[in-house]
C-alpha positions in Angstrom: -34.6 -37.4 14.2 -36.1 -34.5 16.2 -32.9 -34.3 18.2 -31.2 -33.0 15.0 -33.4 -30.0 15.0 -32.8 -29.3 18.7 -29.1 -29.7 18.5 -27.9 -29.7 14.9 -24.4 -31.1 14.1 -21.9 -28.5 13.2 -19.2 -30.6 11.5 -18.5 -33.9 9.8 -17.6 -35.8 13.0 -20.7 -34.7 15.0 -23.0 -35.5 12.1 -21.5 -39.0 11.6 -21.6 -39.6 15.4 -25.3 -38.5 15.5 -26.2 -40.7 12.6 -24.4 -43.7 13.9 -26.2 -43.4 17.3 -29.5 -43.0 15.5 -28.9 -46.0 13.2 -27.9 -48.2 16.2 -31.1 -47.1 18.0 -33.5 -47.8 15.1 -31.8 -51.1 14.3 -32.4 -52.3 17.8 -36.1 -51.4 17.4 -36.2 -53.3 14.0 -38.4 -50.7 12.4 -37.8 -51.0 8.6 -38.8 -47.5 7.7 -36.7 -45.9 10.5 -33.7 -48.0 9.5 -33.9 -46.8 5.9 -34.4 -43.2 7.1 -31.4 -43.4 9.4 -29.3 -45.0 6.6 -30.2 -42.1 4.2 -29.5 -39.6 6.9 -26.1 -41.1 7.4 -25.3 -40.6 3.8 -26.8 -37.1 3.3 -26.4 -35.3 6.6 -22.6 -34.8 6.3 -23.1 -33.2 2.9 -25.8 -31.0 4.2 -23.6 -29.9 7.1 -20.4 -29.4 5.1 -21.8 -28.7 1.7 -20.7 -30.3 -1.5 -17.2 -29.9 -2.9 -16.6 -26.7 -4.7 -16.3 -28.4 -8.1 -19.9 -29.6 -7.9 -21.8 -29.6 -11.1 -25.4 -30.5 -11.9 -24.6 -34.2 -12.0 -22.8 -33.9 -8.7 -25.9 -32.4 -7.1 -27.9 -35.4 -8.1 -25.2 -37.8 -6.8 -24.8 -36.0 -3.5 -28.4 -35.2 -2.6 -30.6 -37.6 -4.6 -28.6 -40.7 -4.8 -29.2 -41.7 -1.2 -33.0 -41.3 -1.7 -33.0 -43.1 -5.0 -30.8 -45.9 -3.8 -33.3 -46.6 -1.0 -36.3 -46.8 -3.4 -34.5 -49.0 -5.9 -33.1 -51.3 -3.3 -36.5 -52.2 -1.9 -37.6 -54.2 -5.0 -35.3 -56.5 -7.0 -37.3 -55.7 -10.2 -36.1 -52.1 -10.0 -32.6 -51.0 -11.0 -31.0 -47.7 -12.0 -28.4 -46.8 -14.5 -26.7 -43.5 -14.4 -25.9 -41.6 -17.6 -22.2 -41.5 -16.9 -22.0 -45.2 -16.1 -22.2 -45.1 -12.2 
C-alpha cells in the first residue's frame, strides 16, 4: 500500500490496475487482513481518485465511502447483517 503514496493513481484505469496487482500479491501471501484491505481499496480507491458522481447526497456518501468498510466488517461474522434504510 505504500506504493500508492509514492506513485498515486491519476485516473480510474490506473487505480483499478494498481488495486488488481495489489490484490493478486496479497492473495498469493494468504494474509487475511491484507486481502480484506486490498479488497476494500479496490472498491474505494477509484471513488477517491475520480470523486463521487455530482448528484451525490448524504446517503450516496455513505454508500460510496463507508459501504466497503462496513461490508468487510459485517461479512466476517455470519451473525452480523446490515439493512439499509432505503432497502439496499
